[in-house]
Residue, then its C-alpha position, 0 to 999 in steps of 0.5 A: x258642768x266644769x267636767x263636761x265642758x272640760x271633756x268636750x274641750x278635750x274632745x274638740x281638741x282631739x278632733x281638730x288634731x285628727x282633722x289637721x293630721x288627715x289634712x297634713x297626711x294628704x298634703x304629703x302624699x300628693x305634693x312629692x310628685x308635684x314637687x319632683x316635677x317642679x324640681x325637674x323643670x327647674x333643673x332642666x331650665x338651669x342646665x340649659x341656661x348656661x349653654x344658651x348664654x354661651x351660644x349667644x355669646x359666641x354668636x355675638x362674638x363677645x369672647x375676650x381676645x387672647x392677648x399676644x405679647x410681642x417684643x422689639x429692640x427698637x432698632x434698626x431703623x427703618x424696620x423698628x424704631x421710636x420716632x420723635x413723638x416717642x411712638x414705636x413705628x417702622x416697617x416691621x411694626x406697621x406690618x405686624x399691626x396690619x396682620x393682627x388687624x385681620x385677627x380679631x381673636x387676638x389683642x396685640x401688645x408690643x413692648x420695646x426692650x433690649x435686643x437680648x431680652x427678646x430671646x429671654x422673653x421668648x424662652x420663658x413665653x413672657x413674649x409670644x412674638x419677636x419682631x425685629x427683622x429677624x433672620x433664620x439660622x440653625x440655632x434659632x430654628x432649634x429654639x423657636x417657631x418661624x412665621x412665613x417670610x415677612x420681607x425679602x432681603x438683598x445685600x450691598x457692600x458700602x465703600x467710600x466714593x471712587x473706590x474701585x471695589x465699588x464696581x461689584x463684589x463677586x466672591x469673598x476674595x474680592x474683600x480679602x485683606x480689607x478692613x470692615x466693621x460689623x456686629x457680633x452674632x449677626x449672619x453677615x458677621x458669621x459669614x465673614x468669620x467662616x471665610x476667615x477660618x478657611x483663609x487665615x493667610x489673607x483674612x478680612x479684618x473684622x472690628x466688632x462694634x455695637x455702633x448704629x449702622x449710620x455711624x458705621x457708614x460714616x466710619x467708612x465714609x471717613x476712611x476708618x474702614x474699607x467697607x461695611x456689609x449691610x441690607x440694601x433696603x436699609x442702605x437706600x433708606x439711610x442714603x436718602x436721609x443722610x446723603x453719605x459720600x459712599x457707594x453701594x457695591x452689588x453683591x453676587x447671588x453666590x455671595x448673597x447665599x453665603x451671607x444668608x442661606x434664606x435671604x428673608x426676615x421673619x417673625x419668631x414665635x415661642x415654642x408651643x404656639x403653633x396655632x398662633x403661627x398658623x393664624x399669622x401666616x394666613x393673615x400675612x398672606x392676605x396682607x401681601x395679596x391685597x397690596x398692604x405689604x407693598x404699600x408699607x414697603x414703598x413708604x419706608x424703602x421706595x421699593x417693594x420687598x414683599x416676599x412672593x408665595 
């Protein structure tokens, strides 16, 4: 009896295994197609999802703006300076902010640094923009990119009151034998040096100084120097604020061209950022055409020095 029970038990187990095997074989023969279809559906959904997210992100305008680092020396006033509230301001600063207000793809950050450090930062692309009432010259054109002009300049020679020279300066010869003060490396000083190189018998005496322009005007007022050459807008700004006992002599067009081949100020941009220059120029044109540039000029100078395009 025990044998029969055992035999039946074994037979039952074998039958169950056979049935289970048949069921398992059926599952493996029908599921791969379903599994494959499911996998393909999953792959399709997963490959399409990132593109959909990216498109909706772009459509919503949620892409992170590119940070643009600009540097300024914080002088001369009123183009760029730190006010009594320790806020960076001035013509150039307000203008560049107005430009970038029209460029949401960028985030502008401005840093105050030593003047010479602006160029080192541009060379290394630590800064992408220099904003410091920059003029254009040959050495700078070799190393940097320039935007369209942001400011149209004019020049004057500053004399103490009642100086007969204050009637107007037509040529460099009108300044020969006189003593002036000027900063090394700027275009005005370079023009004076070029004149002296060609007229060594009766040169213009140049004393080099890093003094603020207010102090330079005061030195002329006190009779320490015969004259100082400077931007007309800056002189008008300082004269309004300090009422110096001096006069501004007009500079002839010929002499102005000697002082500055291109009498404009620019933003300078580090090499390799051509697209940035293109975008700035487009926004700058809007700022000039809609009158924003004029408003900024009138605020700081009382006259409009916006360049015309």
